[in-house]
C-alpha positions as CSV (number, residue, x, y, z in Angstrom):
1,M,123.5,-29.7,54.8
2,A,124.4,-26.0,54.8
3,D,123.9,-23.9,51.7
4,T,126.1,-21.0,52.4
5,G,128.4,-20.6,49.5
6,V,128.9,-20.6,45.7
7,M,131.5,-21.9,43.4
8,S,133.2,-18.5,43.3
9,Q,134.3,-19.2,46.9
10,L,136.3,-22.3,45.9
11,K,139.7,-20.7,45.4
12,L,142.1,-22.5,47.8
13,P,143.4,-25.9,47.1
14,L,143.2,-28.2,50.1
15,L,146.6,-29.6,51.3
16,L,145.5,-31.9,54.1
17,E,147.0,-35.4,54.3
18,P,145.1,-38.4,55.6
19,A,145.8,-39.5,59.2
20,V,148.2,-42.3,59.7
21,V,146.4,-45.2,61.3
22,G,147.4,-48.5,62.8
23,P,146.3,-52.0,61.6
24,L,142.6,-52.3,61.1
25,I,140.8,-54.8,63.2
26,L,138.3,-56.6,60.9
27,S,135.2,-58.5,61.9
28,D,131.6,-59.0,60.8
29,C,130.8,-55.4,61.7
30,N,133.2,-53.9,59.1
31,Q,134.5,-56.7,56.8
32,V,132.2,-56.0,53.9
33,A,133.1,-52.3,53.8
34,A,136.8,-53.0,54.3
35,T,136.8,-55.5,51.4
36,A,135.0,-53.1,49.1
37,L,137.4,-50.2,49.8
38,A,140.5,-52.5,49.5
39,T,140.0,-52.5,45.7
40,W,138.1,-49.3,45.1
41,P,138.3,-47.5,42.7
42,A,139.1,-50.1,40.1
43,T,141.3,-49.0,37.2
44,D,138.9,-50.5,34.6
45,P,138.8,-47.8,31.8
46,R,135.3,-48.8,31.0
47,G,134.2,-47.0,34.1
48,D,133.7,-47.7,37.8
49,E,131.7,-46.2,40.6
50,R,133.6,-43.1,41.4
51,V,131.7,-41.9,44.4
52,L,130.9,-44.0,47.5
53,A,129.5,-43.3,50.9
54,L,130.8,-45.0,54.1
55,A,128.1,-44.7,56.7
56,G,127.8,-45.9,60.3
57,P,127.3,-44.8,63.9
58,A,129.7,-42.7,66.0
59,G,132.6,-44.7,67.2
60,A,132.2,-47.5,64.6
61,G,135.6,-46.8,63.1
62,K,134.5,-45.1,59.9
63,S,137.3,-42.5,59.9
64,R,139.9,-45.1,60.6
65,L,138.8,-47.3,57.7
66,A,138.5,-44.3,55.4
67,A,141.9,-43.0,56.4
68,A,143.4,-46.4,55.5
69,W,141.8,-46.1,52.1
70,A,143.1,-42.5,51.7
71,E,146.6,-43.6,52.6
72,R,146.5,-46.5,50.1
73,V,145.3,-44.3,47.1
74,G,147.0,-41.1,48.1
75,A,143.8,-39.2,48.6
76,V,143.4,-35.6,49.7
77,A,141.5,-35.6,53.0
78,A,139.0,-32.9,54.2
79,H,136.2,-32.4,56.7
80,G,132.7,-31.5,55.3
81,A,132.9,-27.9,56.4
82,E,136.2,-27.4,54.5
83,V,135.0,-28.3,51.0
84,A,134.1,-24.6,50.4
85,L,137.9,-23.9,50.4
86,I,138.6,-26.5,47.7
87,D,139.3,-25.4,44.1
88,P,137.8,-28.4,42.1
89,L,140.3,-27.8,39.3
90,E,143.1,-28.7,41.7
91,L,141.6,-32.1,42.4
92,E,140.7,-33.2,38.9
93,G,141.7,-36.8,38.5
94,R,142.7,-37.1,42.2
95,P,140.9,-39.2,44.9
96,L,139.3,-37.2,47.7
97,L,138.1,-38.2,51.1
98,I,135.4,-36.0,52.9
99,D,134.8,-36.9,56.5
100,R,131.7,-35.6,58.2
101,A,130.4,-35.2,54.6
102,A,126.9,-34.3,55.7
103,E,128.3,-30.9,56.8
104,A,129.5,-30.1,53.3
105,E,128.1,-27.0,51.6
106,D,125.6,-28.1,48.9
107,E,126.9,-26.5,45.7
108,S,130.5,-27.4,46.5
109,L,129.6,-31.0,47.1
110,F,127.5,-31.1,43.9
111,H,130.5,-30.0,41.8
112,L,132.9,-32.4,43.6
113,I,130.6,-35.3,42.9
114,N,130.4,-34.3,39.2
115,L,134.1,-33.9,39.1
116,A,134.8,-37.4,40.5
117,Q,132.2,-39.0,38.1
118,S,133.6,-37.4,35.0
119,G,137.3,-36.7,35.7
120,G,138.6,-40.1,36.6
121,G,139.1,-39.4,40.3
122,A,137.3,-40.9,43.3
123,L,135.2,-39.4,46.1
124,L,134.6,-41.2,49.4
125,L,131.9,-39.6,51.7
126,V,132.1,-40.5,55.3
127,C,128.9,-40.0,57.3
128,R,126.7,-41.2,60.1
129,T,123.5,-41.2,58.1
130,E,123.1,-42.3,54.5
131,P,123.2,-39.5,51.9
132,R,119.6,-40.2,50.8
133,L,118.6,-38.9,54.3
134,W,120.5,-35.6,54.0
135,E,118.7,-32.3,53.6
136,T,119.5,-30.4,50.4
137,R,117.8,-27.6,48.4
138,L,119.5,-28.5,45.2
139,P,117.4,-31.0,43.1
140,D,120.4,-32.1,41.1
141,L,122.4,-32.9,44.2
142,R,119.4,-34.7,45.7
143,S,119.3,-37.1,42.7
144,R,123.0,-37.7,43.0
145,L,122.9,-38.4,46.7
146,D,119.9,-40.8,46.3
147,A,121.8,-42.8,43.7
148,L,125.0,-43.3,45.7
149,R,126.1,-46.7,46.7
150,V,126.5,-46.9,50.5
151,L,128.9,-49.1,52.4
152,R,127.6,-49.8,55.9
153,I,129.8,-50.2,59.0
154,E,128.2,-51.2,62.3
155,A,129.2,-50.5,65.9
156,P,132.2,-52.5,67.1
157,D,131.3,-56.2,67.8
158,D,132.8,-58.2,70.7
159,H,135.9,-59.2,68.6
160,V,136.8,-55.6,67.6
161,L,136.0,-54.1,70.9
162,A,138.1,-56.7,72.8
163,A,141.0,-56.0,70.5
164,V,140.7,-52.2,71.0
165,L,140.5,-52.7,74.7
166,R,143.6,-54.8,74.7
167,A,145.4,-52.2,72.7
168,R,144.4,-49.4,75.1
169,L,145.6,-51.5,78.0
170,A,148.9,-52.3,76.3
171,E,149.5,-48.6,75.8
172,R,149.5,-48.4,79.6
173,H,151.7,-51.5,80.0
174,M,148.8,-53.5,81.3
175,A,147.5,-56.9,80.3
176,F,144.3,-58.6,81.5
177,P,143.2,-62.3,81.1
178,S,140.8,-63.0,78.2
179,E,138.0,-63.8,80.6
180,V,138.3,-60.3,82.2
181,I,138.5,-58.6,78.8
182,S,135.3,-60.5,77.8
183,Y,133.6,-59.4,81.1
184,L,134.4,-55.8,80.4
185,V,133.4,-55.9,76.7
186,R,129.9,-57.0,77.7
187,R,129.5,-54.1,80.1
188,I,130.9,-51.0,78.4
189,E,129.5,-48.9,75.6
190,R,130.4,-50.3,72.2
191,S,132.9,-47.6,71.2
192,P,136.7,-47.1,71.1
193,E,136.2,-44.1,73.5
194,A,134.6,-46.4,76.1
195,A,137.5,-48.8,75.8
196,A,140.0,-46.0,76.4
197,E,138.0,-44.7,79.3
198,I,137.8,-48.1,81.1
199,A,141.6,-48.6,80.5
200,A,142.4,-45.3,82.1
201,R,140.2,-46.2,85.1
202,L,141.9,-49.6,85.5
203,D,145.3,-47.9,85.3
204,A,144.3,-45.4,88.0
205,L,143.2,-48.3,90.3
206,D,146.7,-49.9,90.2
207,R,145.3,-53.3,91.1
208,P,146.0,-56.8,89.9
209,P,144.3,-57.7,86.6
210,T,141.3,-59.5,88.0
211,R,137.5,-59.4,87.6
212,A,137.3,-57.7,91.0
213,A,139.4,-54.8,89.6
214,A,137.1,-54.7,86.5
215,R,134.0,-54.5,88.7
216,E,135.5,-51.7,90.7
217,A,136.5,-49.8,87.5
218,L,133.0,-50.2,86.2
219,R,131.4,-48.9,89.4
220,A,133.8,-45.9,89.4
221,L,132.4,-45.0,86.0
222,G,128.8,-45.4,87.1
223,R,128.4,-48.7,85.2
224,P,127.7,-51.4,87.7
225,A,127.9,-55.0,86.5
226,L,124.2,-55.3,86.3
227,T,124.2,-53.0,83.3
228,A,125.5,-56.0,81.3
229,W,121.9,-56.9,80.5
230,S,121.6,-53.7,78.4
231,S,124.2,-55.1,75.9
232,C,122.9,-58.7,76.0
233,Q,122.5,-59.9,72.4
234,S,120.0,-62.7,73.3
235,T,117.0,-62.6,71.0
236,S,114.8,-64.5,73.4
237,P,112.2,-62.4,75.2
238,G,111.6,-62.7,78.9
239,T,113.7,-62.5,82.1
240,P,117.4,-61.6,81.8
241,G,119.3,-64.9,81.4
242,D,116.6,-66.8,79.5
243,R,118.5,-68.8,76.9
244,C,121.2,-66.2,76.8
245,E,124.0,-67.9,74.8
246,R,126.6,-65.5,76.0
247,N,125.9,-66.0,79.7
248,C,126.3,-62.3,80.3
249,C,123.0,-61.9,82.1
250,R,123.7,-64.8,84.5
251,E,127.1,-63.3,85.2
252,A,125.9,-59.8,85.8
253,G,125.3,-60.3,89.4
254,T,128.7,-62.0,90.1
């Protein structure tokens, strides 16, 4: 984390609004975090956790989940590098979302955490790595980051990725059979960006919605069908296809 400013720099109130997002697609990869955020922060006057971290890999949907929370509670939204522009007094008692929170300047973040914990607001930190792994030269901030509760969100699983792919195809007025969707999900990177990329390639091909079209789109992106083994979730060692319950390895050569 950068340490480039002091509290005297925090003079401008932040007036960003959270992004509007569509319906969230819930599955095992994000259900625990989504359930926790659905009721956080509680209104119990006896006190509730006022600072949480939402951590997970790129493309896992952290920002979308956090934006849904921000919209529900009316939070101010900022990116980490922008916290040095925030006047903490303008946020007293208000919920705040900081995306890319690891980029936040140390002293500003320290004061915002203190404000949330003492002023009745709430602070959600969105990040790829857990706060306990962040670098900081402020011992007091170090202790606060180490003590934070972390909600984990994982890379999109098959259910979420299939839904995202269907949505990206629908935006292009395309629909593919479920078996072709499953075929593609097993062979693309596990991210919304990859789903959008393969949808664009399929649209450019202008072919019937078949597995043959899916194979051609994958090849055009430099991802031949045989790369399916790299995403196989079989826990059994050995040759591809050994006791693979998803059949993705056996299908890779088809």
